[in-house]
C-alpha positions, 0 to 999 in steps of 0.5 A: 296420116303420112307421119305415123310415128315409128318410134312409139306404139299407139292405137291406130284410128282405123284398123281394118279387120283381116280377111279370113285366110289373109296373110299377115304381109297382105294385111300390113301392105293393105294398111300401109297403102291405106295410110300411104306409108311404108310397110315398116312404118306401118309395122311399127305403128301396129306393134309388130316391130318393137324398139330396135327391130330391123325391117327384115322381121317383116320379110317373107322368109328371113330367120327373124320373120314374124311370118313364122309366128308372133312371139308373146311380146310381139302379140302383146304389142300388136294387140295393144296397138291394133285391138285385134285379138292374139288369135286373129294375129297368129291366124295370119302367120304360118302357125295357122297350118301347124301340124297340117301343112307345116311340120310341128317343129316350126313352133320350137325351131331356132330362127336359123332353122325355120326356113328349112322346116318350111322347105321340109313342109314342101313350102317356100314362103317366098312364092306367091300365086294369085287370082286376078279376079279375087284381088279385084274384089279384095283391093289386092289382099291375098291369102296365106295358102296362096304361098303353098303348093296346095293352092293352085286354083280358084274354084270360085272363078274357075281358073288357075292361080298365077305364079308368074306374069303371063306376058313376060314370065317374071316369077311372083315373090311375096316380098316384091309385089303389091297386088293392089294397083301394082304392076309387073316389074319384069324387064328385058335388058340389053345382052351386052350393055345390061341396060333396060330395053323393055318394061312389062308393066301390066297390072296384076289385076288385069292379068288373064289366068288360065281357065280351069277345066280339069275335073281331077284338079278341081276335085283335088283343090276342093279336097285340099281347101277342106284340109286347110280350113280353120279351125281344123276338125280333121287335122290328123286326116289332113296331115296324113293326106298332105304327107302322102301327097308330098311323098308321091309328088316327089315320086312323080317329079322323078319318075312321071312323064307328060304322058301320065297327065292324060286329061290335064289342061294345057298349061299344066301339061306344058309346064311339066313338059318344060320341067322334064326337058330341063331336068332329064339327062339320058334316062336320069332326071336330076332335080336341082333347085325348085320346080316351078309352081305349075310343075309341082301342080302337075306332080300333085295331079299324078300324086292324087291318082296314086294316094286316093286310088283303091290300090296305091301300089298298083297305081304307082307301078304304072308310072315306074315298076320300082319293085323290078330287078334290075331297077329301071334306071330312071328310078335310080335318082329317086332311090338315092334321094330317098336313101339319104332322106326318107319321106316323113309322116307317110301313112301305111297306104304308101309303106310298100311303095316307100320301102320298095324304092328305098331297098338296095337294088342288086343291079340296074340296066344301063341305056345300052342294056348292060346290067351293072351293080346298083348304087 
């Protein structure tokens, strides 16, 4: 089967069923490994690449990536080549989470805007987390929600999902790793010559994931798994909860400190401590780039304690009294960010919080205790 024809579509002799929740890229890579061919050749044999299509269509986040959802022509070719139903194929793309974890604009977005829609949904489709025990059981096949911040722990195996190699801390990316019998590609280079002086090479399935002992995060993960289940019987509630958690996680990234993670596991607390140290300048926290997946898990832990509390307003004010005047200086960057772009789709339980952060501050107090005009 090494010479699978890439120039024409035909029914494959054996097409494994996709696993529940599996990613389209995972399924393609599993098929490619089974037939010992490159991913692009398997994608053509499966009808996912048509005549003239470039291999960029089977990458994780490019403008034309099929991971955002299959067109009618894509779906028809793939159905003919594999015998799978269109619904099963679309279920492996980001359309699965439409109107819950993914903004509805994705369905009609122009190719150049798709990645921006995903980022507005608080998802970077290039990121990947995984459970080593799970990939041993599935021969390296992985789940679509592992590319979202809403999956941070495996409740079945009682561990956190890995977002980086625990040995060399090389980040995982969906387009770079093959979890089935794969090894970490992390290297160390000579600081002057640039030559490789050390290779990591640890097998993904042999990596050790930190144990999950935090009951708060375990409860939150169970709640999120119910929201991301398919089909979606509670899509409205899921949409509301995810929107509110996103807003309060952003609030936590700007205003919370490691002291607000009482009871958190060390891996979460340490990651947030590193994040705070790397983003804090004086009394201000300037967030540039993406926080690490584990830092976002820490922010979600804080966010859940606000969103699902009996009084979200009071819970949020324990972290930052953004209703006070003068405005606390460490809240100013959040105030400026939300003036530029208000949190979307938040519910009434956060209305007072969002409004109070966004209103113009008449003054702020500087670190030397002087009161100056607000931004």
